[in-house]
MARVOMAR-525423 format. One record per residue (C-alpha): residue number from 1; residue in three letters; x, y, z. Coordinates in steps of 0.25 Angstrom, whole numbers, plus 5000, padded with zeros to 4 digits. Layout:
N
[NUM ALA [X Y Z]]
...
// end
This chain:
401
[1 MET [5510 5440 5410]]
[2 GLY [5496 5440 5408]]
[3 LYS [5486 5430 5414]]
[4 PRO [5484 5418 5406]]
[5 ARG [5473 5416 5396]]
[6 SER [5461 5409 5397]]
[7 GLU [5459 5398 5387]]
[8 ALA [5449 5408 5381]]
[9 GLY [5459 5419 5379]]
[10 GLU [5470 5409 5373]]
[11 GLN [5459 5405 5362]]
[12 VAL [5455 5421 5360]]
[13 ALA [5472 5425 5359]]
[14 ASP [5473 5414 5348]]
[15 LEU [5461 5422 5342]]
[16 LEU [5470 5435 5343]]
[17 VAL [5482 5428 5338]]
[18 THR [5476 5425 5324]]
[19 ALA [5471 5438 5324]]
[20 LYS [5486 5445 5326]]
[21 ARG [5492 5435 5317]]
[22 ALA [5481 5438 5306]]
[23 LEU [5482 5453 5307]]
[24 GLY [5496 5455 5309]]
[25 LEU [5495 5462 5320]]
[26 SER [5500 5466 5336]]
[27 VAL [5491 5462 5343]]
[28 ALA [5478 5455 5344]]
[29 PHE [5467 5456 5357]]
[30 LEU [5454 5454 5361]]
[31 SER [5448 5463 5370]]
[32 ARG [5437 5465 5380]]
[33 LEU [5427 5478 5380]]
[34 ASP [5419 5479 5392]]
[35 GLY [5414 5493 5388]]
[36 THR [5425 5504 5396]]
[37 THR [5439 5492 5394]]
[38 GLN [5446 5484 5382]]
[39 HIS [5452 5473 5390]]
[40 LEU [5463 5466 5382]]
[41 GLU [5459 5453 5383]]
[42 VAL [5468 5444 5375]]
[43 VAL [5480 5449 5367]]
[44 GLU [5489 5444 5356]]
[45 SER [5499 5454 5354]]
[46 SER [5514 5454 5348]]
[47 VAL [5515 5468 5357]]
[48 PRO [5510 5464 5371]]
[49 LEU [5517 5475 5379]]
[50 LEU [5507 5483 5371]]
[51 PHE [5495 5474 5371]]
[52 ARG [5492 5463 5384]]
[53 GLU [5481 5455 5389]]
[54 GLY [5474 5463 5400]]
[55 VAL [5475 5476 5395]]
[56 THR [5464 5486 5398]]
[57 ARG [5460 5498 5388]]
[58 PRO [5449 5510 5389]]
[59 GLN [5440 5502 5378]]
[60 ALA [5436 5517 5374]]
[61 THR [5446 5521 5369]]
[62 SER [5451 5508 5362]]
[63 LEU [5450 5506 5347]]
[64 CYS [5442 5494 5350]]
[65 GLN [5431 5504 5355]]
[66 ALA [5434 5513 5344]]
[67 ILE [5433 5501 5335]]
[68 GLN [5418 5496 5341]]
[69 ASP [5414 5510 5341]]
[70 GLY [5415 5510 5326]]
[71 LYS [5427 5521 5327]]
[72 LEU [5436 5513 5322]]
[73 PRO [5438 5501 5311]]
[74 ASN [5439 5485 5316]]
[75 VAL [5451 5486 5306]]
[76 ILE [5463 5497 5309]]
[77 PRO [5474 5494 5299]]
[78 ASN [5479 5509 5305]]
[79 LEU [5475 5515 5316]]
[80 ARG [5481 5528 5310]]
[81 ASP [5470 5529 5300]]
[82 PHE [5459 5531 5311]]
[83 PRO [5461 5543 5320]]
[84 GLU [5451 5538 5328]]
[85 ALA [5461 5527 5332]]
[86 MET [5473 5533 5334]]
[87 LYS [5465 5541 5346]]
[88 LEU [5464 5529 5355]]
[89 PRO [5474 5523 5364]]
[90 ALA [5479 5510 5357]]
[91 ALA [5483 5521 5344]]
[92 ARG [5494 5525 5355]]
[93 MET [5496 5513 5363]]
[94 PRO [5498 5503 5361]]
[95 ARG [5499 5510 5347]]
[96 ILE [5490 5500 5338]]
[97 ARG [5489 5503 5324]]
[98 SER [5481 5492 5318]]
[99 PHE [5469 5485 5322]]
[100 VAL [5458 5478 5322]]
[101 SER [5446 5475 5331]]
[102 VAL [5434 5467 5332]]
[103 PRO [5423 5464 5343]]
[104 VAL [5422 5454 5350]]
[105 VAL [5407 5449 5350]]
[106 LEU [5401 5438 5359]]
[107 SER [5390 5429 5356]]
[108 ASP [5379 5439 5362]]
[109 GLY [5383 5452 5355]]
[110 THR [5393 5456 5366]]
[111 LEU [5404 5463 5364]]
[112 TYR [5415 5458 5369]]
[113 GLY [5427 5466 5365]]
[114 THR [5437 5467 5352]]
[115 PHE [5446 5457 5345]]
[116 CYS [5458 5466 5341]]
[117 ALA [5471 5466 5334]]
[118 ALA [5481 5477 5332]]
[119 GLY [5494 5481 5327]]
[120 LEU [5505 5492 5330]]
[121 THR [5506 5495 5316]]
[122 SER [5495 5497 5304]]
[123 ASP [5492 5488 5297]]
[124 ASN [5485 5490 5283]]
[125 GLY [5481 5476 5281]]
[126 LEU [5471 5475 5291]]
[127 SER [5458 5472 5284]]
[128 GLN [5442 5469 5286]]
[129 ARG [5446 5455 5284]]
[130 ASP [5455 5455 5298]]
[131 ARG [5442 5460 5305]]
[132 ALA [5436 5448 5300]]
[133 LEU [5446 5440 5306]]
[134 MET [5445 5447 5318]]
[135 GLU [5432 5446 5319]]
[136 VAL [5432 5431 5317]]
[137 LEU [5443 5431 5328]]
[138 ALA [5434 5440 5338]]
[139 HIS [5422 5430 5335]]
[140 ALA [5432 5418 5339]]
[141 ALA [5437 5427 5351]]
[142 ALA [5421 5428 5357]]
[143 VAL [5419 5415 5356]]
[144 VAL [5431 5413 5365]]
[145 ILE [5429 5422 5376]]
[146 GLU [5414 5423 5375]]
[147 PRO [5413 5409 5386]]
[148 GLY [5423 5418 5395]]
[149 VAL [5415 5430 5393]]
[150 ARG [5402 5424 5397]]
[151 ASP [5409 5417 5409]]
[152 THR [5413 5430 5414]]
[153 ALA [5401 5437 5411]]
[154 GLU [5393 5425 5420]]
[155 ARG [5403 5425 5431]]
[156 SER [5401 5442 5432]]
[157 GLU [5387 5440 5433]]
[158 ILE [5387 5429 5443]]
[159 GLU [5396 5435 5452]]
[160 GLY [5387 5447 5452]]
[161 ARG [5374 5439 5456]]
[162 MET [5382 5432 5467]]
[163 SER [5390 5443 5472]]
[164 GLN [5376 5449 5476]]
[165 VAL [5371 5436 5482]]
[166 VAL [5384 5435 5491]]
[167 ALA [5382 5450 5494]]
[168 ASP [5369 5447 5501]]
[169 GLY [5374 5435 5508]]
[170 GLY [5371 5424 5498]]
[171 PRO [5359 5416 5493]]
[172 ASP [5345 5417 5499]]
[173 VAL [5343 5404 5509]]
[174 VAL [5331 5396 5508]]
[175 LEU [5327 5382 5515]]
[176 GLN [5320 5370 5510]]
[177 PRO [5312 5361 5519]]
[178 ILE [5322 5348 5521]]
[179 VAL [5312 5337 5528]]
[180 ASP [5309 5322 5532]]
[181 ILE [5302 5316 5521]]
[182 ALA [5296 5304 5529]]
[183 SER [5291 5316 5539]]
[184 ASP [5288 5328 5530]]
[185 VAL [5297 5336 5542]]
[186 ARG [5307 5346 5539]]
[187 VAL [5319 5342 5545]]
[188 GLY [5328 5354 5538]]
[189 ALA [5329 5364 5526]]
[190 GLU [5340 5366 5515]]
[191 ALA [5345 5380 5513]]
[192 LEU [5343 5383 5499]]
[193 SER [5351 5395 5494]]
[194 ARG [5343 5404 5484]]
[195 PHE [5349 5415 5475]]
[196 PRO [5341 5428 5467]]
[197 ARG [5330 5422 5459]]
[198 ASP [5332 5432 5448]]
[199 TRP [5345 5424 5447]]
[200 GLY [5337 5409 5440]]
[201 LYS [5348 5402 5445]]
[202 ALA [5347 5388 5454]]
[203 PRO [5355 5391 5467]]
[204 ASP [5365 5380 5464]]
[205 VAL [5367 5387 5450]]
[206 CYS [5369 5401 5458]]
[207 PHE [5380 5394 5467]]
[208 ALA [5387 5388 5454]]
[209 GLU [5389 5402 5448]]
[210 ALA [5393 5406 5461]]
[211 HIS [5405 5397 5462]]
[212 ARG [5407 5400 5447]]
[213 VAL [5410 5412 5451]]
[214 GLY [5418 5409 5464]]
[215 ARG [5406 5413 5475]]
[216 GLY [5402 5400 5477]]
[217 HIS [5407 5396 5489]]
[218 HIS [5404 5409 5496]]
[219 LEU [5389 5409 5490]]
[220 GLU [5387 5396 5496]]
[221 VAL [5393 5399 5510]]
[222 LEU [5383 5411 5509]]
[223 ALA [5372 5402 5507]]
[224 LEU [5375 5393 5519]]
[225 ARG [5376 5404 5528]]
[226 GLY [5362 5408 5524]]
[227 ALA [5357 5394 5526]]
[228 ALA [5365 5395 5539]]
[229 ASP [5359 5408 5543]]
[230 LEU [5343 5399 5541]]
[231 LEU [5348 5389 5552]]
[232 HIS [5341 5395 5563]]
[233 ARG [5327 5396 5556]]
[234 VAL [5324 5384 5553]]
[235 ASP [5325 5369 5562]]
[236 GLY [5332 5359 5556]]
[237 TYR [5344 5358 5547]]
[238 VAL [5346 5365 5536]]
[239 SER [5354 5360 5523]]
[240 MET [5364 5369 5518]]
[241 ASN [5371 5367 5504]]
[242 VAL [5386 5368 5500]]
[243 SER [5395 5364 5490]]
[244 PRO [5407 5355 5496]]
[245 ALA [5417 5366 5489]]
[246 THR [5410 5377 5497]]
[247 LEU [5411 5369 5510]]
[248 LEU [5425 5367 5510]]
[249 THR [5426 5384 5511]]
[250 ASP [5429 5389 5523]]
[251 ASP [5419 5398 5524]]
[252 CYS [5408 5386 5521]]
[253 GLN [5416 5379 5533]]
[254 HIS [5414 5390 5542]]
[255 LEU [5400 5392 5541]]
[256 LEU [5397 5379 5542]]
[257 ALA [5403 5377 5554]]
[258 ASP [5396 5389 5561]]
[259 LEU [5382 5382 5559]]
[260 PRO [5375 5372 5567]]
[261 LEU [5379 5360 5560]]
[262 ASP [5369 5351 5565]]
[263 ARG [5359 5359 5557]]
[264 VAL [5367 5359 5544]]
[265 LEU [5364 5348 5532]]
[266 LEU [5375 5354 5524]]
[267 GLU [5372 5348 5508]]
[268 LEU [5383 5347 5499]]
[269 SER [5378 5354 5485]]
[270 GLU [5388 5352 5475]]
[271 HIS [5388 5343 5463]]
[272 ASP [5403 5345 5459]]
[273 PRO [5414 5336 5464]]
[274 VAL [5420 5338 5477]]
[275 GLU [5434 5339 5475]]
[276 ASP [5439 5337 5491]]
[277 TYR [5429 5327 5499]]
[278 ASP [5439 5325 5507]]
[279 GLY [5439 5341 5511]]
[280 LEU [5425 5341 5509]]
[281 LYS [5424 5329 5522]]
[282 ARG [5434 5337 5529]]
[283 ILE [5425 5350 5529]]
[284 LEU [5413 5341 5532]]
[285 ALA [5418 5333 5545]]
[286 PRO [5418 5343 5555]]
[287 LEU [5403 5350 5551]]
[288 ARG [5397 5337 5548]]
[289 GLY [5403 5332 5564]]
[290 ALA [5397 5345 5568]]
[291 GLY [5383 5342 5563]]
[292 MET [5381 5345 5550]]
[293 ARG [5377 5335 5541]]
[294 LEU [5378 5334 5527]]
[295 ALA [5371 5331 5514]]
[296 VAL [5373 5329 5499]]
[297 ASP [5365 5337 5489]]
[298 ASP [5360 5332 5475]]
[299 VAL [5362 5318 5477]]
[300 GLY [5357 5311 5465]]
[301 SER [5362 5322 5456]]
[302 GLY [5375 5317 5452]]
[303 PHE [5388 5311 5457]]
[304 SER [5393 5324 5464]]
[305 SER [5381 5323 5476]]
[306 LEU [5386 5307 5475]]
[307 ARG [5400 5308 5478]]
[308 HIS [5397 5318 5489]]
[309 VAL [5387 5308 5496]]
[310 VAL [5398 5297 5496]]
[311 LEU [5409 5307 5500]]
[312 THR [5404 5316 5512]]
[313 THR [5394 5304 5517]]
[314 PRO [5384 5314 5518]]
[315 ASP [5372 5314 5529]]
[316 VAL [5360 5318 5519]]
[317 ILE [5359 5317 5503]]
[318 LYS [5352 5325 5496]]
[319 LEU [5343 5319 5484]]
[320 ASP [5344 5328 5473]]
[321 ARG [5331 5333 5465]]
[322 ALA [5332 5329 5453]]
[323 ILE [5329 5315 5459]]
[324 VAL [5320 5318 5470]]
[325 ALA [5309 5323 5460]]
[326 GLY [5300 5315 5454]]
[327 VAL [5305 5303 5464]]
[328 SER [5291 5298 5465]]
[329 THR [5289 5295 5449]]
[330 ASP [5302 5292 5445]]
[331 PRO [5307 5277 5449]]
[332 VAL [5321 5279 5444]]
[333 LEU [5322 5292 5454]]
[334 ARG [5317 5284 5467]]
[335 THR [5327 5274 5463]]
[336 LEU [5337 5285 5461]]
[337 VAL [5332 5291 5474]]
[338 ALA [5331 5277 5482]]
[339 SER [5345 5273 5480]]
[340 LEU [5351 5288 5485]]
[341 VAL [5344 5285 5497]]
[342 ALA [5350 5272 5499]]
[343 PHE [5365 5276 5495]]
[344 ALA [5361 5288 5505]]
[345 ARG [5357 5278 5516]]
[346 GLY [5368 5271 5513]]
[347 CYS [5377 5284 5516]]
[348 GLY [5371 5287 5528]]
[349 SER [5364 5299 5522]]
[350 HIS [5350 5304 5525]]
[351 VAL [5342 5309 5510]]
[352 VAL [5336 5322 5506]]
[353 ALA [5328 5322 5493]]
[354 GLU [5326 5338 5487]]
[355 GLY [5318 5342 5476]]
[356 ILE [5306 5336 5483]]
[357 GLU [5292 5341 5478]]
[358 THR [5282 5330 5477]]
[359 ALA [5275 5323 5488]]
[360 ASP [5276 5311 5479]]
[361 ASP [5291 5313 5479]]
[362 ALA [5292 5315 5492]]
[363 ALA [5285 5303 5496]]
[364 ALA [5294 5293 5485]]
[365 LEU [5305 5299 5493]]
[366 ARG [5301 5296 5506]]
[367 ALA [5299 5280 5502]]
[368 ILE [5312 5280 5496]]
[369 GLY [5318 5284 5510]]
[370 VAL [5323 5298 5506]]
[371 ASP [5324 5305 5521]]
[372 TYR [5322 5320 5517]]
[373 GLY [5317 5328 5508]]
[374 GLN [5315 5342 5502]]
[375 GLY [5309 5350 5490]]
[376 TRP [5297 5357 5488]]
[377 HIS [5287 5346 5492]]
[378 TYR [5293 5350 5506]]
[379 GLY [5295 5365 5504]]
[380 ARG [5301 5375 5496]]
[381 PRO [5315 5383 5500]]
[382 GLY [5311 5395 5507]]
[383 PRO [5315 5403 5520]]
[384 PRO [5317 5395 5533]]
[385 GLU [5303 5400 5537]]
[386 ASP [5297 5393 5526]]
[387 LEU [5300 5380 5533]]
[388 ALA [5290 5370 5537]]
[389 ARG [5290 5372 5553]]
[390 SER [5289 5357 5556]]
[391 VAL [5298 5353 5568]]
[392 ILE [5309 5345 5564]]
[393 PRO [5309 5333 5573]]
[394 ALA [5320 5333 5583]]
[395 GLY [5327 5320 5577]]
[396 GLU [5326 5322 5564]]
[397 LEU [5340 5331 5562]]
[398 SER [5347 5321 5571]]
[399 ARG [5341 5310 5563]]
[400 LEU [5348 5317 5550]]
[401 ARG [5360 5318 5556]]
// end
C-alpha cells in the first residue's frame, strides 16, 4: 500500500476520476517531468498492477515526451496507427493502445508535467473534444498543485542557503553595546546574528526559515556558540538570544552549562506561545542558580512576550523598539513605556529599551525610569573591538543580578 495522499493529491485524484469516466479509459494519471524522469504522482486506475503511484520511467522514451516534442498528437485513438508510438516501451508494457496527454503548466509558464488518460484497447471515439476536456482538468490540477510545488521549491532554496551557513559554523555574530542610561556607561552587549547580505533578509526571518526546514534549533545553537566565543574578548555581560523551544534541546543545555553563566544574559526571543512553561522553568532553574540572568525580548510587541514575563519572572525585560522610537514626542508611547516600567518594577525586573536612536528619546526614557538602553544612539552592531572601551563599574554587574 502506497503512502497516503495529501489533500492536494486527493483533489487531483477527483479530477483524474472525472477524466477516466468521461473518456471511458482504463487509467488516468498526473505525471511530473523533471527533465530526465517521468514520475507517476497521482494515479486512478482500473488495472492498479500495471499503473501505480510512485512509479518512475525514463522521460525520453515516454509517450508524454513524444507528444511534448510534437512527434505524436495529444489524442491517440489507436497507437498502431503511429509507428513512432509503437516503438516506445509503453506500447509493449503496459501495452497501451489509446492515449490522451496534455501539459500541466503552472502560472509562471513552467511545465510541471502531464495530465493523461490511457486505455489498453484502441478507442476510435477519442476526439479533440476529449482533448479540450483534459486541458480544462489539467488547468484545474495545476491550480491545486501549484502551492505545494512553490513550497517545495522554497524549502529547497532555503535548505541550500542554510546548509552553507551551517557548514561555515553558523551566522556571523556582532555585538551592540548596552549602556546605563543614567551614566551612559556601557554595562554589556547584545550578540546579534548576521547572515549574508545578498540574502536581503532580517535575522529573525532567517531563523524562521531555518525552523521551517528543520534546521532552526541547530542554527540557534551555532549562533549561541558564536556569541559565547566572544565572551573572552569583551568585558561586561553578553546578552544571547534563544527561542524557548531551542532552549529545551540537549545541545543548547550542554552549551550553556559550559559557559561562565554570571556573564550571560539569556534572552527568550520568540513570539509564539510556549507549550510547556513548567519544562522551561525546570531547565532555567539550575542555569539561573549558577548566575545566569534571564531576559524577555520584545516586550510591548504582543501578548506572548508579556506571558513570558508573567510565567518566567525574568531579571530583565527588553522593550521593543516599536514603542521606543519616537517616545520623546509621543505622549501615548511615553505612557505605555511608563506602564511597562512600573510593571517591571512590580516583577522585580530591570528594563532595557531597544532601538534608541536619538538623544531626545534617550533623555525621555531616562526621565521615565528606564534602566538601560541600546540602539544606534549608543553604537551600531559590530566586532568586539568596536565596543566602547569604557571601564564597567565594578558594582554594575552585581547590581543587575
